[in-house]
N, C-alpha and C positions, 0 to 999 in steps of 0.2 A: 317503587323505584325512585320516586322523588325527582328533584330537580336534576337536570342533565348539565354536564360541564359545557362551557362555551368553547367555541372553536378558535384556533389561532388564525385570524384573518389578516389580510393586508390592511393597513390603516384606512385606506379609502373604502374598503368593503365594510369595515366596522362602522365607519362614519355613515355609510349608506344605510346599513341595517338599523342603526340607532335613529336615523331620520325617519325611516319607514315605521319603526316601532312607535315613535312619537306621533306620527300621523294616525296610526291605529288607535292609540290611547285617546288622542284628541277627538277623533270621530266617534268612537264607541261611547263616549260620555252621552252624547245626544241620542245615539241609537238605543242604548240601554234605557234611557228615560222614556222613549216612545214605546218600548216593547216589554215593559214590566207586565207580569201576569199574562203573558202570551207565550206561545211556542212558535217561532218563525220557521218558515220553510223557503218560500220563494217570494220575491218582491213583485208587486204590481204597481205600476206608476210610481216607482221609487219607494214604496212602503211595503213592509213584510205583511203577508197574510198570517192568520193565527190557526195553528193546528191543535190547540188545546181544547178541542171539541170532542164529545163522545164518539163521533164518527171517525176522527182523525188522530186521536191521542196516541194510538199504537203505531203510527207511521214510523218507518225505519230511521228517518233523519232527525227525529225529534230530540235526541240527546245532544245534538251539536250546538244548539244555542246555549244550553247550560255549560257545555264544554268551553265555549268562548268566554262565558262569565267566569268560570273557574280559572281559566288561563289569566284573565285580567286581574282576578283577585290575587292569584299567586304573584303576579308581576307588580301589582300596585299596593296590595294590602287593604284595599278599600272594601269595606263590609257590604256596601250596596250591591256589589257584583255577586257576593255569596247569597245575599237575600234573593236576588233575582234568579239565580241558578236553582235555588231550592223550590221555587214554584213548579218547575218541571218535575222535580223529584216527587213532589206530592201528587201531581197529576198522574204520574206513572203508577201510583198505588192502585188506581182503578184498573190499569192494564194487568197488574199481577192478579187481581181478583177475577179478571176475565181472561185467564192465561191461554185459553184455547185459540185466541185471536193472535197470539204471538208467534213469530217464526224465528229463524236463525239470527236475526239482527239484534238480539238482546244485548250483545256486547256494545254495539254502537249506542244503544239507548242507555244502558246502566253504567258503563264504564265512565261516562262523562257526566253522570248525575250522582247517583248514590255512592258509587265507588270513589269518585273524585271527592265528594264531600267527606267521606271517611278518611281518605288519604290526607286531606288538608286540615280537617278539624277534629278527627277521631269521633265523629258523631256515631254513637253505638247503634242507633236505629238505621242509619245508612248502611252500616256493616251487615245488619240482618237482611236488609233489602237486597244487597249485592249477592250475598250467599244464597238467598232464596231463588233469585233469578238464575244464578249459575246452575242450580239444581234443575231448573226447568230447561235450560239450554242443554245440559248434559243428557237429559231424557230424550232429546231428539237424535241421539247417536244410534246409528244402525250398525250393530255388531257383525252382521253378515258381510257388509261391504266396507266397514271401518270408515264411515263418513257421517257427518251431521246433516240431517235432512234440511234443505233450504226452506222451501215454501210449503204452506198448507194448500188444500183445495178450498178455494174461497167461494163456497156456495154453489148452488145448482147451475149457475151460469158458467162456472169454470169446469169445462169438460175434460181437461187434461189431467191425467193422474200424475201427480208430482211426488209420489211416495218415495221414489228412488232418485230424486234430483238433489244434486249438490252444486254449489256455485262458488266461484273464486272469492267473492266478497267475504265469505265466512272466515277466511284467514285473518281478517281484522276483528272478528268477533270472538275467536277462541282465546285471546288474552284475558277475557273475563274468567275463563276456566283456569288459566294459569294463576291469576290472582286468587281465585277461590281456593286453589290447592295450597298456595303459599300461605294464605291467611288462616285456613282451617287445619293445615298440616295433614290433609287428606289427599293421597296420591291419585284417587279415582278421577278427579277433575283433570289433572295434568295428563293422565293416560288417555282420556278421551280426546283431548286437544292434540296430543302427539300422534295418535292413530289417524285422526282426521288430516293433520298436516302431511303425514306420510302418504296418504292416499292422494292428496292434491299434488304433492311433489311427483308422484308416479303417473297420474292420469290426466293432469291438467297442464303441466308445464312442458312445452315442446322442446326439442333439442336446441333450437335457436334462441330460447329464452322467452318466446311469446307464450301466451296462455289462452286456453279455452275459457269461456265464461261459464257455461253450464255443461255438466256431464251427468248423464242418466245411467243409473245402475239398476239391475234387477234387485228389488228390495229383499227378496227371499234367498237369493244365492250370492249376492254381492258382485255378480258378473257385470262388467262394463258393457253398456248397450250402445250408446252413441253420445255425441256432443252436439250442442246447439250454439248458434251465434249469439243468442240472447240480446243484449243491448248494443252489440256491435253491428257491423254491416251485414255479415253473413257467417255461416259456419266456416271455421278455418281462418277467419280474419283476426284482427288484433285490436279489440276494444281497449282504448287507452286507459280508461278508468280502471278496468279490470287488471291491466298491467300494473297500475299503481297499487291496487289492492295486493297483488302477488308480491311485488317488490317490497313494499312496506311490511306486509304480513309475515313473510318468511324472515325478515330482519327481526321482527318482534318475537317470533318463535325461537330464533337463535338467542335473543336476549334472555328469554325466560328459561331456556333449557340448556344452552351451551352446546347444542348439537351442531357440529361443523357443517353437516350436509344442508342445514337450513340456511346458514350464512352463504354457502356456496351457491345455493339456489337463488337467494336474494340477489347476489352479485351477477348471476347469469341473466336474470330478468332485468336488472339495472343496466347492464351493458347493452342489452337489446334495446331498451328504452332510449338510452342516451344516443345510441347509434342512429336512431330514427327521429331525433329532434329536428324539426325543420330549421332552416337557416334563420328565420325570424324568431325562433324560440317559442312559438305559439303552438300548442298541441292540438291536433285534430281529434275528432271523436274516435276514429279508428285508423291505425297506421296503414291498413291495407284497403281502405275504402277508395272509391274513385276520387280524383282531384276536385271534381265538381259534383254537387255543391260543396264548397269549402267550409264545412261546419267545424267549429272548434269545440273543445271541452276544456276550459280553463281549470275545472276542478281536478282533472287528471294531472295537470302540471303541479297543482298545489300538493296533492297526495304524494306524487313521485318525489317532489322536493323534500318532503318530510322523511320519506323512506331513505333517500340518498344520504341525508344527514345522519340518520341512525346507523346506516351501514358504515359511514365514516367513523362513527364512534366505536365500531367493532373491529376495524381492521388495523394492521400495523401502521406506524407513522408514515412510511414511505408510500402507502396506498391512499391516504386520506384525501389528498388534494384532488384526486380524480373525481371523487364523489361530491366533495364540497363545491368544487368549481362547477360541476354539472347542476347542482342544486341552485347555486347563485345565478347561473345562466337562466334557469327557469323562473326564479323569483324576480330577477331584474326585468325580464320580459313582461311578466305580469304587472309589476309595479309601474313600469313605464307605459304600457300599452293597454292594460286591462283592469286597472284599479281606478275606482271612483272615490275621491276623497271629499265629495260634497256632503256636508253634515245633514243635509235635507234628504239624502238618499240613503236608505238603510243598508244596502249591501255594499261591500267593497269590490269584490271580484265580479267581472262581467264576462259575457261570452261563454257561459257554461251550457251544457246540454244534458238532458235526462237520458236519452238514448238516440241512436242513429235514426231509427224509424219512428221516433216520437215527433210530435208537433212542437215540443218544448226545446227550442234552440235559441242561442244567444240570450240566455236568461241569467239572473243571479240565483245562486243556491247557497243556503246557509252553511252547508258543509264545505263548500269551496272557501268561504271566509274562515271557517274553523281551521282548516289545514294551512291556509296562508298565514294566519296569525300564529299557529303553532310553530311553523317553520321559521318565521322571523324571530320569535322569542327564543327558539331553540338555538339559533345562530349566536345569540347574545347571552345564553345561559339564564334566561328569564323564563317565566311561566312554569309549567309543571309537566312532568312526564305522566300522562294519564292512561297509558296502555299497559 
């Protein structure tokens, strides 16, 4: 896909975005220096931990640090960022060798590592890695129910049978399959992605534009059994990061296929999301959770902002402002109230949450920074489209 066009913004909005992009570039010089040959996930006392260990190297978020590095490389041309990004790519080779530990999140992991490397540098080894992993992801497709299985059963302590589980997050992983189909000229990958997206459109997205997180199917018949609240407040609620995955994910499926129903679905989810943005612009973990405790998830705002900007790229001129202005509202609230520009603190975005019922609230998360950086660069036509 390559670089995306920049938006026609008001002069004051362009100046604001350029200022924030400058802050990002300034801070990330120091953050990159401290985190070479690591894979960051969550900061503790201002410094990222390292998930490049045998136990954690297959963690679903581990591609986003490299994604930040490739975005900076694309925006600045500085080789140091490409070198740092490639560390994650080589660590992931061990994940491929032990592929039984991988789940549906292979798109998150390899789109921003090997596939990004190939897109930007034409590294032939990276192309092979991307196509290899796309084949593994496609193998998780259940033809009875037309869905990609989400999680494995993680050892004897995991007593829940997840064979028939699918989750909304996977809408962001299937672009790996679209890329593989485009790159290999093999329609099988694309067909798996389309069938999964069609199932999600039918079984996950509610009439009002909200989304389920988890849906369980009978793996032998494909019949829908039930839905689960997952990382949101409860079943039937509205986990905001999942709303972001749906909003952005269907926009991406439209970009790769041209199917109007995907754009219509992305817009429906977007309108629901925008209608529920609180007055202060800060996004809660779940739109339907109790008002107290007032836990936020800034990562949901970052993801939604990226998706809103991609929708704006897909609609007629007279519709664009609706989505661009909503994205700016989210990004300005984050930059003003939830961004930490201290060079001695690794993360930028604060007040993220892993899940409603998790103990990890008001934390930094590497993927929040990734999507925030992607969105700011997207506004200015900088960076790279890695989906």
